[in-house]
N, C-alpha and C positions, 0 to 999 in steps of 0.2 A: 487647456485642461491637464490636469495632473494625471500622471500614470497610476492605475490601479491594476493588482493582480487579478487574473480571472482563472477559475470562475470566482464570482462573487457569492459569499457564503450568507445564508440567512440570518446567521449571528452577526454578521458584519454590518452593524449600524452606525450611527453618527460617531461613537467614540472611535471605532477602527477607521471610519472615514477620515477624522480629524488628525489621527494619529499619523497618517501617510503624509500630511501636508507638511511642507517645509516651512511654514509660516502661521502665525496665529491668526485665527479668525477675528473680522471686525463685527462689531454688535450688529449691524444689519443683516450680515451673514448669518450669525447665530440666532438671530430673531426668525430667519426665514427657515433656517434647519428645524426649530422647534415647531412652528408651524406645519411643515412637510410632516414631522413625526407624528402630529395629531391629526394627519389626515386630511388636512386643508390644502386648497389650491392657494397660489401666492401671486401676487402682483409685485414686482420690484422695481420701482423706479429710481433710477440711481445715474450719476455721470458716467460718460465713457471711461473705461479704465479702472473703474471702482471694485472690480470683482463680481460683477453680477453673475457671470457665466459659472461660478463656482457653486452657486445655488442650483443651476441648471444641472452640474456634473453631479452634485449630492442627490436630486431629485432622480437622475439617470440611475445612479447607486441604489437609491432605495427601490425603484422599479425593479431591479436585477435581484436584490435580496428576496422580494417578494415573487420571484419567478415569474414575473410580467414583463412586458415588452415596454421600450421606452421609445418614442418618436421625438425627433429633433427636427423643428421646421425653422425654415428661415425665409424672408422675403425676396432673396436672391439666389440664383444659382452658383454665382461666385462664392457667395458667403456659405451655401450648403457644402461646396467642394472643400473650403477650409475647414469648416467644422466636422466633415468627414476624416480628414486628414488628423485632426486632433483628437476624435474618438478612437481613430484606428491606433494611434500611439499609446492610447490608454487602455484600451481592451483588446487589441489584436484584429487584424485583417478579417479573420473568418467570423468575428462577433458583431460586424459594423455592415450596415448595407447602405446603399445610396440611391435615391429615386428623385430625377429631376427633369423627368419628361423625354429628354434624349439620351439619358444614361440610367440602366437599371442593373445594381449591383446587389446580389444577396437580401432581395426583399423580405425574406422570412427571419432574417438575423434578429437577435433579441433587441439590439440598438439600430434604429434606421433614420438616417437623415435624409431630409427632402424639403423641397421647396413646400410653402404653406398650401398653394394651388394643388399640390399632388395629394396632400392629405384630405383637403375639401373635396376633389374628386372622388376618392376614396368613399368618404361618408356619403355622398350622393349615390354611389353605385352600390353600397352595401359590400364592399370588398371583404374577404375572408382574412385578408391581412389585418384587420382589426381584431381579430380574435386574440384576447390575451393581453390587450393593450391596457397598460396601468398608467402611464404617464404620457402628457404632452407638454413638450416646450415650444412655447413661442416667442422665438427670438426677434428682436427688433418690432415688437408689437406695434410699435408708434410709427411704422413706415406706411405711410398713406399718400405718397405723393402721386401714385399712378391711377387715374380715373377708374379703370377696370379692375385692376389688382387689390386697389385701396380698401377693400371691403371682406376680402376673403377671409381675414382672421376672424372676423364677426361671424361669418359662416359657420367656421369651425366651432368656435366656441357654442353656438346656438345649437347645431346639429350631433355635436359628440353624446354619447352615450353619457347618462349622469354619473355613473361610477369611475369614469376617467378624471385624473386629477391634473391640473394646468399649472405650469410654471410662465408666466407672462412677464418678460424681460422687457423694460422700456427704458429709453433715456428719460431725464428730467422732464417732466411735463406737470403743469401748474394744476392740473384737475384730476390727479391721480385718485383723491377719494371718490369724484363724480364716477370714475372708471371703475374703481373699487366696488362703489354700490351697485353700478349694473353687473360686473361680474358675479356678485352674490345672487342678484336676481337671476342669473342663469345657469350658475355652475355651483349654487349652495355655498357652504363655509370657504370663505376666501380671506386670506390675511393680506393686507395692504402695508406694505414697507416702502417707505420712502427715505431715500438717502440723499441729502442735499450736498454734503461735505465731499469735495474731492480727496482722494487719498494723498495726493501730491498737490502742494500749493501751487495755483496758477498766478504767474506774474504777467500782466497785460503791459504791452509797450507801444509805443507810437514812432514809426522809422521816417524820418524825413531828410533829404540831402539840402544842407545849407550850401547856397551859392558864395557867401562871402569867405568860407575857409575850407570850401570842398570837403566838407567831412560829413559822414551819416550817422548822426548820433541816434540812440534810442531814448525817448522819454517815458517815463510813467504815463500810461493812458488812463489808469485808475491809481489814485491814492489809497492808502490802507483803509480810509472810511468808506471807499467805494465812490468818492466824488472824482470829478474829472482832474486830471494832473495840472499844475499850474502853468508849466512850460507851455503844454499844448494849447491852452487858452490863449496865452501871449501869440502863439504862433497864428492862431485864428485871427486875433486883432492886427497883426502885421500884414496879414493877406488882405484883410477887408481895407486897410489903408492903402495898401498897393493898388487894389482895385478900383478905386474911387475915381470917378470920372470916366471909366472906360466904358465901351458900348457893352450891351448886355450879351452881343454876339461875339464878344473877343475871345480867341482863343489862346491858350498859352503858349503856341507856337508862332502866334501872330507877331507882326512888327511892333515896336513899341519898347518902352521899359519892361524889362523881365520881372516876374516874382522873385522875391527874396530866396524862395524855397522851390524844389521840384521833388518829383517822385523817385526815389533812389532806383539806380540801374540794378538788374539781377545780379550781375557780378559784385556790386557795391554790398548789396543785402548778404550774399555768401561770405564776402570778406569780413563784414563786420561781424557776422554769427560765429564766423571761424575765430575771429580775434576774441571774441567774448567767451569762446568754449561753449557755444549754445548748439552746437551741432550734435547728433543730426536733425535736420529739420524737413518739414514737409511743407512747400510752398504752393497754396492753392491758387489756381488760375482757371477762372471759369471758361475756358477754349482749349479744346484739344491741339489746335494748331499752334496757339501761343505754348503750351506746354513743350511742344516739341523744339518751338523756336527757342525757348529759354536754354533748353539744353545745348543747342547749338552757339547760343551766344555766350554761354560761360567757358564752353570749350575752345570756342575762338579767342576768348580773352585769357587763355592759357591755364585756368581753374585747374588743380590737380590736388585732390583731397585724400589720396589713399598711398599707402606705401607698398612696397614691392609685395610683403607678403599677403595684403589683402587683394592686390591685383590679381596674383596669382590664384587665390580662393574665390574671387569673382568669376574669373574664367573658367574654372573648373566647374562652377555652379551653371554658368551660361552653357558650358559645352554638353554638360549631362542632360540639361533641359530640351536643347534644341537637337539632340541625337536623333530623334525620329524624323526630322525635316531634311529634304534633300537640298543639294547646292543652289538649284535654281528657285526653290523656295526661300531662302535665307538671302539670295541677291534681291528677289523682290521685297523682301521685308526690311532692306537695308542693314542686315546684320552687322557687318564690318562698322557702321558708323554708332549704331546702337551700342556694341560691345565696346567700342573707344570711350563712350560716356560712362557706361558701367565701370570700366577700369579705372576712370578717374574719379569715380564716387559719385557720378551725377546720373539721373535718369528721369524719364517722365513715366506717368501712371495714368492712363485711361481708357476708356471704352474702345477707343480707335485701334488699340494695340491686341495683336492676336495673344489668346490665352497664355501660350508658354512664354512669351515676353512679361506679361503682366506678373505672372506667378514667379518668373525669375527675379523681376524687381522687388516682389514681396518677400522671397526668400532671402535674398541678399541684404534687404534693408533689416529684417527681423534679425539677421546674424551680425549686425552692426557693421557690414562691409561699405555699405552706400551710406554717404553723408547728406546728399541733398536729393530730394524727389519733388519735380514739378508735377503737381496733381490737379485733375479735375474734383470737384464736390463729391463724385461718387465713393471716392476713396475713404471718405469720412463716415460712411455707413457699413459700420460691424466688421469690415476687413482688418485683421489685427496687425496694424503697423504703427505701434506708439513712437514718438519721437521726442526729444527733448525740447524741440521749438515748433511750432506752427506759424507760419508767415501767410497773411492774407494780401494778395498784392492789390486788388481792387474790392472796394465796400461795396460795390454794386454789381448786379450780374443780369442777364437777359432773363425773362420769364415770359410766361402768356401774354402779359400785358405791357411788353417792353422792357426797358432798363428799371431795375428797383434797387433800393437799399437793402442790404441782407436784413434779416428779420433776427430776434434774439434767438429763436430756436435755432437757426442756421448758424449763428456765431458760435453756439453752444456746441453744435454738431462738430462745426470744423475745429474748434480749438480743443474738443474732448480728447484729441490725440496727443496733446502736448504733456509730456512728462511720464517717464517709464518707470513703473513701480519696481522698486528694487535697485534702480541704476542712479535715478535723479533726485536730489533733494527737493527741486521745484522744477516745474515746467514754465515755458515761455509762449506767450501769444503774442504776435508782432503785428499790427496793422499799419500797412504803408499809407503815407500821405499821398493824395490827390486833389485835383482841383474839384473833383466831383462831391466830396463829402468833406463837412468841417470836422475838426478833432472832436467838438463838443457832441456832434451826432455819433460819432464813433463811439465815444465813452457813453452815450445814454444807451445805444444798443447792447454795448458789452455788461453794463450794470442792471439790464433788464430782467424782469423774471422770465422764465421759460414760459412757451405758449401754451394753451390749452390744447389737448388732443381732441380733434373735431372727427367724426365720422364721416367716411366717404363711401358708406355702404349703398348700394342701389340693385334693385332686383335686375337680374340679367335674363334673358329668354331661356338660358339652359337652367338657372333656379326655378323659374317660372313652370316649366314642364315637369321638373323634378318635385316642386311641390304639388301640382295636380296629380301625379303619379302616386304620391304617398300620403296624400292628406285630403280631407273634403275642405270645400272653400273656407269654412270658417276657421278649422284648424291651421291652414295654411296662412290665412291672415293673423291668427294668433302667435304662429311662429315668426313672422316679419315683426310683429309687435316686441318680440323679446329681444331685436336687435338693438345695439346700441345707437342706431341712427334715429330709431324711433325713441329711445329714451331721451335723446337730446333734442328731439324735434319740437318745434313751438305748435306745428299744426298736428292735431289728433288725426290718425288713420293716414298719415302722408304714405307711407310704404304701401297701404292696401290700395290706396288709389293708383299707386306708379305700377303695382302689380296688375291692376285691373286694365290698365292702358297696354302693358306688355301682352296679357291674355287676349285683348281684343285684336290685336295685331296677328297673334299666333291663330286665332279663330279664323280670320279673314284669310289667312294664307294655308290653311288647312292642317295645322299642327294640332289643334285642340278644338274638339266637338263639345260644345256645353262645357262641362267640367271633367273630360275624359280626353285621354291621349289617342290620335290617331297614329297609324303605323309610322308616319313622317315624324310624329311628336315624340315617339318612343326612340327614334334615331337620334333625334336632336338631345334627348336627355343624356346622350352619352357623347357629346361634343363639347370639349372645354375650350373655349376661346372667345377672345373679344368678338370676334366675328363669326359666333356660332350660327346664328339663323342664315346667314349668307353661305357657310360651308355645308350646313344641312340641304339648302336649295340646290347647291352644286351636286351633292351626292344625289339628290331626287330626280335629278335631270341627266341629259346625255352628255353633260360638258366634260365629265371626266370618264365616260363610257370609252373603252378601247383604247385610252391613250397609255404610251409605254412609260414606263418610270420617269425617264427624263422629261417628257413633256408634262407628265403629272406633276412632277416636282415643280416645273416652271410655273404651272397655273396656281399651284399652292402659294408660292411665292408671293402672288399679287395681293393675298390677303395678309400675309405677314410682314411686308417690307414697308418700311416708313421712309420716304425720301429724306435723305439729310443734305445739308449744304455741301456742295464737292470742297475737296482740300487735298492740298498737296501733301505726300507722305513721302519721308526720306527714303531714298532707294527705289521708290515705286514709280514708273514711268507709264502712267496709264494712257490709253488713247482718249482723246476728247471727243466730244458729240461731233457729229458731222463727219466722221470718217466713213468710207464706203464699206459696205459689210463684207465684201469679198476680201479685204485685206487682212483679216483675222480668220484663222482655221477654226471655227468654233464647233466643229464636229456635227454639227446640225443638218446643214443642207437646206435647201430652198423648200422643199416639200414640208420638212418637219417644222421650220420656222413659220411658215404659213399656217399650218396646224395649231402650233403654240398661239399665234397671234389671235385666230379666230376663237380659240377656246378663251383666252383671255378676255376678249371682246364680250363673249357671251356672259363671264362672270361680271362684267362691268353692267350689262344690261340688267342682269338679277339684282345688281346691288342698287340700281336706280329705281326698279320696281320695289324692293323692298323700303326704300327711304322714301317713297311717295305714300305708303302704307303709314310708315312710322310718323310722318307729318300729320295725316288725317288723324291719328290717334293721339298725338301729343306726347311721342316718344323719342328721346334724343336719336338721332339719325346714326344708322351704321356708316362707319368710316369707309369712304370710297376706296376700292382696291387700286394698287398702284402697282402696275406690270412692269415697271422699269428694269429690274432685275431678272424677269423670266428667261431672257435667252441666256444670260450668265450661269443662272442656276443651271438650267437644261445642259449648258455646255459642260459644267462641271460634273453632272451625274452622267454624262457621256464619256467621261474620262479626260477631260481637257486639263492641262497644267493649272496651277494657281495661278501662274503668269498671265496664262491665256484668259482665264476664267476674268480676271481683273481687268484685262485689255477689253474684253467683251462688255464689262460693267462701264468702264469708261467710256466707251464708245456710245453706250445707250443713255447713261444718266449723268456723265461726268466722272470725275474722280472720285474713287470710294476708298475708305480706309480699310484696310486689311481686317481689321477687327469687326468693323460693321459686316463684311462679307462673311465671315466665320459666324458671327453670332445670327446672322440671317440664315444661314445654312443650317445651323443646329435648331433654329426655331422652325424652318419647313420640315426638318427630320421629326422633330416633335409632332407637328400636325400630320405628316404622313403616318407615323406611328398610329395616331389616333384614327385616321381613315381606315389603315388597315385592319383595326378592330370593329369598325363601325360599318364599312360598306356593305351593303347587301349583296352586291355584285362581286363575285368571287374574283373575276380577273381585275377589277379596280382594287380590291384588297390585295391582292398579290402583287401588283405593280407597286402599290405603297410600300409593302414590305422591301421589295426589293430598292426602292427609291432610298428608304432609310440606309441599307447597308452602302448604297453607292455615295450617299451626302456626306457620311461619316467616316472619312479617310484623309489621310495626309494631315496638312496645316488644321483642317477643320477637326479632326479627331483629337488632335494636340491638346493637351491640358485636361483631356477627360480622364478621371480616375479609372485605373485598371487598363489603360492602353498604352 
């Protein structure tokens, strides 16, 4: 975001906005500005790094010129935090707010950054914060990877008052015109702007290590005409010849003649990029543990990519960022080893790191201090970390159906980070050779058109009761018919049938009577969570009654926590499953532990009852609760240290990444906040409020703006 003076004057239109820019506008940006000046909503579909957010900045500027409010929404809390920082730099802290569930800062400011769910919840609740709302930015509108959250942006567009103008920002999609047609049907005048040209030319490379001369050359993956590079096709032929006559079960590490090529080692790739002046680089590895291992490998091989001044600057950033953490927290997090990597210009970036570590990496990389970051694909969505080069270590990754080749959309998303505007004449995308994929297949994916945007919207229980509350049956179905999901559906009335199935479940369980809400239904209308019905059941029973804050938080964690594979984290010595409980001072005691267990068991019974009703009515079943972290959460709320809480988690479920622990604590705090506003029992509401304060402390609070 470009800094602008405050207050924004009513006369400060496009000309004044452009005059403050240090560069000339691209044609697609000018077209978007003209559409906004004409009072239209806009959909901007453009490559990553092309300057879409400048359109959002101008829309915010126009809203303030009109003495209205602007909401800037993103699908991820991390992205909301980053946009908040950018807007604070532009307009000043006192004029920008932040709402992300577990964080509430200046919600009545003229510009408020929030997750898309927060805005959806405001619309369903009829919040007074919507008064005076002029413009809504939906950033990363194409983010539909999450089954529950994927349709939230559609709800926002359908439910918002007609006078609100929208700026929808999307990565390049193939069906922008279809999306634009739907937007016009629900929002009126909407200008669709598609920019396929990257602002910086992207060069596609293929990296392979030759065994005959022990070199790691980069060959063109694509020629200038978009066809596969000739040298890569020759490599495919050489590999096919070498594999002739071998068993289909042959492995590259097996006995017998070796292939003439192998995948480059991480240090070899780093050295080659450094030699070609292609750093800084982001190396995408689809495994958190492998990202951490990669850092250790290059450090072990003696890689050092920074000079004395850069190392000093990196240390200053790191020490400033971790200042709120105590020595025990830093020891548990492996601070010394992490800092050594940073100072050598190398770091990992993934969700298993605590926020202060991730944000330190982002700040140092943006400042040009870090040279190589090994990252999971979560970095490719929205986070502002452009690089000169992007490397894809493996062209396959695990998904819901096992290991699969990257799609053209995933390739575009990952390589969109390559090329820094104003710093690089061209960006570089490097695909590493492996036995899993041929050069020809990688070239095909790299040259394929972007995918279509497909709707992930489905009615939830919360949406169902809110539709029942606000509309008659026919109007509720008409609202669903306005969704992008129905626009794309081949079956008429698809969503109406899905709503009918949900309402049947709610009627059988006492939340709806005919087409009217019961008191339980009114409570459910204020619960915004993937497990909304299960939480409502818990609130309507004795399972939370009389629970102290620690026990209540532990119970709530059962509907928040998603078990992950255990993994070792540098510096973190977790206790493994099987340790006797008495060996860890978890601050709970036998009585409190037993109480927590029976309450979690009661939640499990509730979930089974819900799932049985759902199965009878053909509704996707509610996820089964997972109480594995309940004791660790309760221990943390009772004041246990970070190391103790992780030890408890390690004892109960196996080793847990600190970042996963922190994220779960924040999610529990978010849910506890909702319980505090929704519970009829004042004692439960009070315990939930206390739990929020006790959860958001120390390393869990680190990284939250304003703390």
